[in-house]
N, C-alpha and C positions, 0 to 999 in steps of 0.2 A: 722569353724573359723569365718565365717561371722555371724553366729547365735550368737556366743559368743560376738562379737563386737556389734551386734545389741542389745543384752540384756544389756551389760554394758552401752551403749549409752542411752537406755531407763531408766535404773536405775539412771544414773547421771542426766538425764533430770527431772525425778520425784523428785529427791533429791533437785535439784535447785529450783523447784517450791515450795516445802515444806519450804526450807530455806527462800525464798522470802516472803512467807506468814507469817512466824514467825517474820521476820525482820519488815514487815509492822505493825503487831500488837505491836511489841516491841516499834517501833517509836511512835505509838499512845499513848502508856502508858508513854513514856518519855514526850510527849507533855502534857499529863494530869498532870504529876508530875511538870513540869515547870509552868503550870497554877496555881497549888496550892502553889508552892514556891513563885510565884509572889504575891499571896494573903497575904503572911506573910512579905513581904518587907516593910521596914519603910516608904518609899515614898508612897507606895500604901495605907498603913494604914492611913497616914496623909491625903492623898487625900480623902479617904472615910469619914473621920471626917469632912473635909471641906464641902463636898457635903451635909452631914446631917445637917450642920449648916446654909446652904444657905437659905435666906428668900424666900418665895414663888414667889414673883414677883421681883426677883433680876435683876439688869442691867448687861448684859454680859461685858460691858466695865469696870465696877467697879470690876468685878470678875477677868478680865484679869490683871488689875493693881496689885491686891493683891495676887491672887492665880492662875494665868494663867498657870504657868509651872506644878503645881501639878495636876490641872484638866486635862491638856493636857496629862499628864502621864496616868491618869485613862482612858481617852477616847481612847488613843492609845493602852492601854492594852486590852481593849475590842475590839478595831478595829483589833488587831492582832488575838484575839480569833475568831472573825468573819471570818477572812481570812483563818485561819487554819481549821475552821469548813467547810467553802465553799470548800476547797481543800481536804476535808476528811482526814485531818491529826489530827483532834481533834474530838473525838466521841460526838455525840449529847447528850447521856445520862448524860453527865457532867452537862448539863443545865436543867435537870429535877428536880433539887433540889434547895436549897437556892441560889446556884450560878446563876441560871437562873432568879430567882425572883429578886435577887439583881441587875443583869444586866439590867432588865427591869425598876426597880425602879430608878437606877442611870440615865438611858437613859431619863426617863420622867422628871427628875429634870434637867438634863444637856441639854435637847433639845434646849432651847433658846441660850445657849452658843455655841452648835454645829452649829446651823443655823446661828448665827452671824459670826462664823469663815468661814462658807461656803459663806456667802454674802460678806465677806471682804477678798477675795483673795485666799481662799483655797476651791474651789468648791467640792472637793472629800473628804473633812474632815469628818471623822466619818461614811463613807458609809458602811464599813464592819461591824461596830458596829450596824448600822441600820439593815443590813441584819441579824445579829445575833438576834436582838430583834424580827424581823419579824418571824424568824424560831421558836423562843421560844413561841411567842404568837399564832402561829398556833397550837402548842401542848397544850398551857395553856392560852386560851383566857380570863380566869378569872383574870389574872394578868395585864390586859391592863391598868387600871387606878391606879395602885399602885404608891404611892408617899412616 
């Protein structure tokens, strides 16, 4: 009888581990889907258009007055992706494609805006986005100066 309970306990333990592993990978895929859904949201698309139209030496104060909330949405989206990547809830392979290239490109363009926000009351603004870009550039150093 003890042997039977031992076998049943071992089987339920292994089953629990297998179910946990599948749930972990399923959650990662849900995070990937959420990342791609965010790419198609109207606010995100509008923010990307604004970033592409920014002049090379723009003034962060001027950008804040006209487009601050849309750019903040873009920065916070990448900040969230960096947080999820750091906590291993978003797989890195997602950024080996144009998603990573675009993240670096936007970071290079938005760096003055992010640094201005950090200097004016939000010192941790965009830190996870910066982490994301550093991770991408370790794998793809050729993307460093993309604009």
